[in-house]
N, C-alpha and C positions, 0 to 999 in steps of 0.2 A: 342393227343389234342387238338393242333391247327389246325388242320386237320377238327376236330368236331366244332370247334368253327364257321371254315371258312364256314362251308357250310350251305346253307341255310337249316330253320325247313321247312317239309312238311307239309301242313293241315293234321291235323285230319279228316279221315274219314268216312264218317257218318252211316258205321257200326261199327265203333270203340264208337262213339259218342252215338249211340245206346245202347251197352256193358255200358258204362257210366251210364246211364240214369237207365236202369236195376241193375245195382250194388245202384245206390241212393235209389230206391225204396225200395231195400232190406233192407238196412240201418234204410229206412220210417217204415220198416213193423217192423223190431228188435224193433224202439225205441215201435210201439206201443202197439207190446206182454209186454214190462217193465210197460207204461201203465197199459195195463189191469190188471198184477199184482197189481196195486199197489189201485186200483179199488177196489178191492178183499178184502183188510186188512180187513175193517170191520167184514166182512161173514166170513174171515180166523183167527179171533177171538175169533169170536162166536161158530167156528166149533173147536175151539182147548181146548175152554172152555171148551164146553160140552164135550169132550171126556174126559179133565181132571178135574173135578170137581172140586180135591183136592189142584189144583195147585193155585197160587196167582195169583190175578192180572198181577205182575208185571214180573211173571214167564210165564206167556200167551203173553205180549205183547212181551218180550225179545224173544218167541221162533218164535213169527209169523215176528217181523221185522226181526231176522237173516234169516227164508226163502223168504223174501219179498228183501229183499237186495243179496244173494247170484241170485236171478233171473237176480233183477232189475241189479246192478251194471257190471255183465257180458255180458248182452244186451246194455247197454250206450258205453261198451270198444267196444261191437263189432261196433256198428252203426258207432264209429266214424274211427275204422279202414277200415270198407267199405268206409266211404266218403274220406278219404286220397287214396284206393286204386284207384275210380272212377277218384279222379284227375292224379293220376301216369298214368293212362291208356293213358289219352287223350295225355300223355308227349310221350308217343310211346316207355315205359321203357319196356326191353323183359323179364325182372322176373316178373313182375309183373302181363305179360298173363298168366303166370304158375299158379302164387300165387291166381290169381283169377277165375281162373279152379280149384284149386281146395278146395275153398270156395265155387264157386258155386254146385261142386259133392257132397260135403259135406250137402249143402243147398237139393240136390234134395233128398238122406237118407233121411234128418229129414222131408222133406215133403211128403216122399212116405210114412214115416212111421205115419206120421198124415193123411195121405188120408186112409190108409187101417186098420188105428185102429178102431175096433169100440164101446171104448169109444170116440170117436170124434161127434161131432154134425153133421150133414148131411150137413149145408152149410160154417163150416170149413173145411171139408172133401172134396171140390167140390173145395173150396179156394187154399188150400192144393193141389189139383191136378192140378190146373192150374198153379201156383208157380214152381211145377216143370218142367212139360212141357213149361215155361218160360227161367226155369234156363237153361234145354237142349240146348232149340233153340239157347240161348246166347253164350253158349258153343260152338258149331256148327259153330255160326258167328263168335266168336270170332280165331277161328281155320280153317273153312274153305272156309269164306268168301276171295276173292283175294286181295283188298283191304287192308284187314284187314291185309291177311298176309304179304304182303308188306309194310304196315307200321311198323312192327314188324321185318323184314327182320335183318339179320346178319348186313349188311354193312348199315343199315342205321344210327341209333345212340346206346350207351350203353343202 
């Protein structure tokens, strides 16, 4: 531990900074999806009320609110986790590189599902395809760029 404290911290390479910026963009995208869920609240209430005409207004409101909360709360939590991971990346923590890779790989799967879903509007399909490509490029940069690999090298910092 004394040895690690005595060694000067190396500067974060631009490749790792770029990866951190992409992770921040993913956090913003996640928050925007939560905001979009909130903007459709009135429409959702009308759809549920129409589908269940015998339900009271309180029951319709409660059903829609629970659906919105199950969409919004996890998205806010994920965005906060992504922002924390972006900060940890710049510190050179080796474990973060693996965690960010897993998160990005899961994001690629979600984006590809949206890109190839016929139920998704064409502009959203294009955005999903571009985000998937960006996430793959980010993983490649994180693991294959020489300066990134050197930054996360085992002898550097824990």
